[in-house]
C-alpha positions as a Markdown table, in Angstrom:
| # | Residue | x | y | z |
|---|---|---|---|---|
| 1 | Met | -11.8 | 0.9 | 14.4 |
| 2 | Ile | -14.3 | -0.9 | 12.4 |
| 3 | Val | -12.9 | -3.0 | 9.6 |
| 4 | Ile | -15.3 | -3.9 | 6.8 |
| 5 | Gly | -14.3 | -6.8 | 4.5 |
| 6 | Leu | -15.6 | -6.2 | 0.9 |
| 7 | Thr | -15.4 | -9.4 | -1.2 |
| 8 | Gly | -17.1 | -11.1 | -4.0 |
| 9 | Ser | -16.6 | -12.4 | -7.5 |
| 10 | Ile | -15.9 | -10.4 | -10.7 |
| 11 | Gly | -18.8 | -8.0 | -11.8 |
| 12 | Met | -20.5 | -8.1 | -8.3 |
| 13 | Gly | -20.0 | -4.3 | -7.7 |
| 14 | Lys | -17.0 | -4.4 | -5.3 |
| 15 | Ser | -15.4 | -1.5 | -7.1 |
| 16 | Ala | -18.7 | 0.6 | -7.1 |
| 17 | Val | -19.1 | 0.1 | -3.3 |
| 18 | Ala | -15.5 | 0.8 | -2.7 |
| 19 | Gly | -15.9 | 4.0 | -4.6 |
| 20 | Met | -18.9 | 4.9 | -2.5 |
| 21 | Phe | -16.9 | 4.5 | 0.8 |
| 22 | Arg | -14.0 | 6.5 | -0.7 |
| 23 | Ser | -16.4 | 9.3 | -1.6 |
| 24 | Leu | -17.4 | 9.4 | 2.1 |
| 25 | Gly | -13.8 | 9.7 | 3.1 |
| 26 | Val | -13.3 | 6.1 | 4.2 |
| 27 | Pro | -9.9 | 4.6 | 3.5 |
| 28 | Val | -10.1 | 1.6 | 1.2 |
| 29 | Phe | -7.4 | -1.0 | 0.8 |
| 30 | Asp | -7.5 | -2.5 | -2.8 |
| 31 | Ala | -5.9 | -5.8 | -2.8 |
| 32 | Asp | -6.0 | -6.1 | -6.6 |
| 33 | Ala | -4.2 | -2.7 | -6.9 |
| 34 | Ala | -1.6 | -3.9 | -4.4 |
| 35 | Val | -1.0 | -7.0 | -6.5 |
| 36 | His | -0.6 | -5.0 | -9.7 |
| 37 | Arg | 1.9 | -2.6 | -8.0 |
| 38 | Leu | 3.9 | -5.6 | -6.5 |
| 39 | Gln | 4.1 | -7.3 | -10.0 |
| 40 | Gly | 4.1 | -4.3 | -12.2 |
| 41 | Pro | 7.2 | -2.4 | -13.5 |
| 42 | Gly | 9.8 | -2.3 | -10.8 |
| 43 | Gly | 7.5 | -4.4 | -8.5 |
| 44 | Arg | 9.4 | -5.9 | -5.6 |
| 45 | Leu | 8.0 | -9.5 | -6.4 |
| 46 | Leu | 9.4 | -9.7 | -9.9 |
| 47 | Pro | 12.8 | -11.1 | -8.9 |
| 48 | Ala | 11.3 | -13.9 | -6.8 |
| 49 | Ile | 8.6 | -14.7 | -9.5 |
| 50 | Glu | 11.3 | -14.7 | -12.3 |
| 51 | Ala | 13.6 | -17.0 | -10.2 |
| 52 | Leu | 10.8 | -19.5 | -9.9 |
| 53 | Phe | 9.2 | -19.0 | -13.3 |
| 54 | Pro | 12.0 | -17.9 | -15.7 |
| 55 | Gly | 10.8 | -15.9 | -18.6 |
| 56 | Thr | 7.6 | -14.7 | -17.0 |
| 57 | Thr | 8.6 | -11.1 | -16.1 |
| 58 | Ser | 10.3 | -8.2 | -17.7 |
| 59 | Ala | 11.0 | -4.5 | -17.1 |
| 60 | Ala | 7.3 | -4.0 | -17.9 |
| 61 | Gly | 6.3 | -6.4 | -15.0 |
| 62 | Ile | 4.7 | -9.7 | -15.0 |
| 63 | Asp | 3.6 | -11.3 | -18.2 |
| 64 | Arg | 0.2 | -12.5 | -17.3 |
| 65 | Ala | -0.1 | -14.9 | -20.2 |
| 66 | Ala | 3.2 | -16.5 | -19.6 |
| 67 | Ile | 2.6 | -16.8 | -15.8 |
| 68 | Gly | -0.8 | -18.2 | -16.5 |
| 69 | Lys | 0.6 | -21.0 | -18.8 |
| 70 | Ala | 3.1 | -21.8 | -15.9 |
| 71 | Val | 0.6 | -22.1 | -13.1 |
| 72 | Phe | -2.9 | -22.8 | -14.4 |
| 73 | Asp | -3.6 | -26.6 | -14.3 |
| 74 | Asn | -0.6 | -27.0 | -12.2 |
| 75 | Ala | -1.6 | -26.8 | -8.6 |
| 76 | Pro | 2.0 | -27.1 | -7.1 |
| 77 | Ala | 3.2 | -24.2 | -9.3 |
| 78 | Leu | 0.1 | -22.1 | -8.4 |
| 79 | Ala | 0.7 | -22.8 | -4.8 |
| 80 | Ala | 4.4 | -21.7 | -5.2 |
| 81 | Leu | 3.3 | -18.4 | -6.8 |
| 82 | Glu | 0.7 | -17.8 | -4.1 |
| 83 | Arg | 3.5 | -18.3 | -1.5 |
| 84 | Ile | 5.2 | -15.3 | -3.1 |
| 85 | Val | 2.2 | -13.1 | -3.6 |
| 86 | His | -0.1 | -13.6 | -0.7 |
| 87 | Pro | 2.5 | -12.8 | 2.2 |
| 88 | Ala | 3.4 | -9.5 | 0.3 |
| 89 | Val | -0.3 | -8.5 | -0.1 |
| 90 | Ala | -0.8 | -9.3 | 3.6 |
| 91 | Glu | 2.2 | -7.0 | 4.4 |
| 92 | Glu | 0.7 | -4.2 | 2.3 |
| 93 | Arg | -2.6 | -4.7 | 4.2 |
| 94 | Arg | -1.1 | -4.4 | 7.6 |
| 95 | Ser | 0.8 | -1.4 | 6.5 |
| 96 | Phe | -2.4 | 0.2 | 5.4 |
| 97 | Leu | -4.2 | -0.7 | 8.7 |
| 98 | Arg | -1.2 | 0.9 | 10.6 |
| 99 | Arg | -1.4 | 4.1 | 8.5 |
| 100 | His | -5.1 | 4.4 | 9.1 |
| 101 | Arg | -5.3 | 3.2 | 12.7 |
| 102 | Ser | -6.8 | 6.4 | 14.0 |
| 103 | Arg | -9.7 | 6.3 | 11.6 |
| 104 | Pro | -13.1 | 5.1 | 12.9 |
| 105 | Ile | -13.7 | 2.8 | 9.8 |
| 106 | Val | -11.8 | 1.4 | 7.0 |
| 107 | Val | -12.6 | -1.1 | 4.2 |
| 108 | Leu | -10.5 | -4.0 | 2.9 |
| 109 | Asp | -11.5 | -4.7 | -0.8 |
| 110 | Ile | -10.1 | -8.2 | -1.1 |
| 111 | Pro | -11.7 | -10.6 | -3.7 |
| 112 | Leu | -10.3 | -13.7 | -2.0 |
| 113 | Leu | -11.0 | -12.6 | 1.5 |
């Protein structure tokens, strides 16, 4: 299997390129979408995030403004949040690769590759 890493900053065309691969039938792992699922309504990371940063989640998912206030300009807090999120996204990526292991090519759309 060939694994292509698609990375870059905001506005660089990652989504457009990922869409091109999808249109060709190539499976694409979208790390941003995985984060949104994990932190969205019913997301499995919400209890851990709420325990560490009380008041930053609800039934609707993570409150991005509240978590931003809690972690931006606070390197230890940001690192703590990353210790929750990054392993979960890595697990999602591994699961994606297992599901598509018979495919000749896959794309990993990961902004912070």
